[in-house]
C-alpha positions as CSV (number, residue, x, y, z in Angstrom):
1,M,59.5,119.4,71.4
2,T,63.1,120.9,69.6
3,T,66.6,120.1,70.9
4,D,68.9,122.9,70.6
5,D,72.1,121.6,69.3
6,S,74.2,124.3,70.4
7,S,74.0,123.4,74.4
8,E,76.3,120.8,74.9
9,D,76.6,117.9,77.8
10,P,79.3,119.2,80.2
11,A,80.0,115.1,81.0
12,D,81.0,114.8,77.2
13,G,84.7,116.1,77.5
14,D,84.6,116.8,73.5
15,A,81.7,119.1,73.7
16,A,82.9,121.3,76.8
17,G,86.5,121.8,75.4
18,P,89.1,123.3,77.4
19,E,87.2,123.6,80.7
20,A,86.5,119.8,80.6
21,V,90.0,118.9,79.9
22,E,91.2,121.1,82.8
23,R,88.3,119.6,85.1
24,A,89.6,116.2,84.4
25,R,93.0,117.1,84.9
26,E,92.5,118.7,88.4
27,R,90.4,115.8,89.6
28,V,93.6,113.2,88.9
29,I,95.9,115.9,90.4
30,E,94.0,116.4,93.6
31,A,93.9,112.6,93.8
32,M,97.7,112.5,93.5
33,E,97.9,114.9,96.4
34,R,95.9,112.6,98.5
35,S,97.8,109.8,97.2
36,A,101.0,111.5,98.1
37,E,99.5,112.2,101.7
38,I,99.1,108.4,101.9
39,Y,102.7,107.5,101.6
40,G,103.5,110.1,104.0
41,L,104.6,113.0,101.4
42,N,103.6,116.5,101.5
43,R,100.6,117.1,99.3
44,S,102.5,119.8,96.8
45,Y,104.5,116.6,95.7
46,G,101.6,115.2,94.6
47,R,100.5,118.5,93.1
48,L,103.7,119.1,91.1
49,Y,104.0,115.1,90.1
50,G,100.5,115.7,88.7
51,T,101.7,119.0,86.9
52,L,104.8,117.0,85.4
53,F,102.7,114.1,84.5
54,F,100.4,116.1,82.4
55,A,102.8,117.8,80.6
56,D,103.7,117.1,77.1
57,D,107.4,118.4,77.5
58,P,109.7,118.8,80.1
59,V,109.2,121.5,82.7
60,S,111.8,123.6,84.3
61,L,111.9,124.7,88.2
62,D,110.9,128.2,87.3
63,E,107.5,127.2,85.3
64,L,106.7,124.9,88.2
65,V,106.9,127.8,90.2
66,A,104.7,129.8,88.0
67,E,102.5,127.2,87.4
68,S,102.1,126.1,91.4
69,G,102.7,129.0,93.3
70,Y,105.0,127.3,95.5
71,A,108.4,128.8,96.5
72,K,111.3,127.6,94.6
73,S,112.9,126.1,97.3
74,T,110.1,123.8,98.1
75,I,109.7,122.8,94.2
76,S,113.4,121.8,94.4
77,T,113.1,119.9,97.7
78,A,110.5,118.4,96.0
79,M,112.0,117.2,92.7
80,K,115.1,115.7,94.7
81,D,112.9,113.5,96.7
82,M,110.8,112.7,93.9
83,E,113.8,111.8,91.6
84,R,115.0,109.7,95.0
85,L,111.8,108.1,94.6
86,H,112.1,107.5,91.1
87,L,109.2,109.5,89.9
88,V,110.5,112.5,88.0
89,H,113.7,112.5,86.0
90,R,115.9,115.4,85.1
91,R,116.5,116.4,82.0
92,S,118.3,119.1,80.1
93,V,117.0,120.7,77.2
94,P,119.2,121.9,74.4
95,G,119.8,125.4,74.3
96,E,118.6,126.1,78.1
97,G,122.3,125.7,79.4
98,K,122.3,124.0,82.8
99,K,118.8,125.1,84.1
100,A,117.0,121.7,85.2
101,F,114.2,120.5,83.6
102,F,112.0,117.6,85.0
103,E,109.6,115.1,83.6
104,A,107.2,112.5,85.5
105,E,107.7,108.9,85.1
106,R,104.5,107.7,83.7
107,D,105.0,103.9,84.2
108,F,104.7,103.2,87.8
109,W,105.9,99.5,87.1
110,T,109.2,100.9,86.4
111,V,108.8,103.5,89.7
112,L,108.0,100.2,91.9
113,Q,110.8,97.9,90.1
114,E,113.5,101.4,90.9
115,F,112.4,101.6,94.3
116,L,112.7,97.7,94.8
117,R,116.2,97.7,93.0
118,R,117.8,100.3,94.7
119,E,115.9,101.1,98.0
120,V,114.6,98.0,99.2
121,R,117.6,95.8,98.0
122,R,120.0,98.4,100.1
123,E,117.8,97.3,103.1
124,I,117.7,93.6,102.4
125,D,121.7,94.0,102.1
126,T,122.5,96.0,105.4
127,M,120.0,93.5,107.3
128,T,121.5,90.5,106.0
129,R,125.1,91.3,106.4
130,A,124.0,92.4,110.2
131,L,122.3,88.9,110.7
132,E,125.2,87.2,109.1
133,E,127.7,88.7,111.8
134,A,125.2,88.1,114.5
135,E,124.9,84.5,113.5
136,A,128.6,84.3,113.4
137,A,128.8,85.8,116.9
138,L,126.0,83.5,118.2
139,E,126.7,80.2,117.0
140,G,129.8,79.8,119.3
141,V,128.2,80.8,122.6
142,D,126.9,78.0,125.0
143,D,124.2,79.8,126.6
144,E,120.3,79.4,126.5
145,R,119.7,83.2,125.5
146,A,122.2,82.9,122.9
147,R,120.7,79.8,121.5
148,S,117.1,81.5,121.1
149,D,118.8,84.4,119.8
150,L,120.4,82.7,117.2
151,E,117.2,80.9,116.1
152,K,115.6,84.5,115.8
153,V,118.2,85.5,113.8
154,R,118.3,82.7,111.6
155,D,114.4,82.9,110.8
156,L,115.0,86.4,110.0
157,R,117.6,85.8,107.8
158,R,115.6,83.4,105.9
159,T,113.0,85.4,105.2
160,Y,115.6,88.0,104.0
161,E,116.4,85.7,101.8
162,R,113.1,85.1,100.7
163,S,112.6,88.5,100.2
164,E,115.4,89.0,98.5
165,Q,114.2,86.3,95.8
166,L,111.0,87.8,95.5
167,V,112.9,91.7,94.9
168,G,114.9,89.6,92.1
169,I,111.6,88.4,90.6
170,L,110.0,91.3,90.5
171,T,112.5,93.7,89.2
172,G,113.6,91.1,86.6
173,S,110.2,90.6,85.0
174,S,107.6,92.7,82.9
175,V,104.3,93.4,84.4
176,D,102.5,91.5,81.9
177,R,104.7,88.2,82.7
178,L,103.7,88.7,86.3
179,T,100.0,89.2,86.2
180,G,100.0,86.1,83.8
181,L,102.0,84.1,86.0
182,V,99.4,85.2,88.8
183,D,96.6,84.7,86.7
184,R,97.8,80.9,86.0
185,L,98.1,80.4,89.6
186,R,94.7,81.5,90.7
187,R,93.3,79.0,88.0
188,E,95.2,75.9,89.5
């Protein structure tokens, strides 16, 4: 029995060439679309993020329109939202004037840390201030309902204080350091 060396196994990425690369990229981008939906975002966000994720250089809005087929307004809104979520960064390219270019943040630990640092910490600060004010208002009231509410407010405030400590640890540590710590705790 002879084998034909010219036939290539499609499972072998090197052998199948550019088609295999495109299929693999598309698989990942489709998963990113599903992930976007899981987090309450439009699937288009996942597709756009995936396009940027695989791009070697920053990509302009016009290039994203051509690549995705989405309206420029859809892409512009998506980029603003994804910038807020720390998933993409706006870049300027020398010689391109004020034209906006975008690139994906590929380090998901950085994405998580920035989200915790900016969004979660803002929510913690808002709640902590409200709870402190409520606690001060309730402390002087001699009433069963006020005592009950005061206890609830104090419990919630302690939870937010612990949350603030946790956010500080997570945003101030590398993923390697934290996983090492978790591994040590599991062994104990």
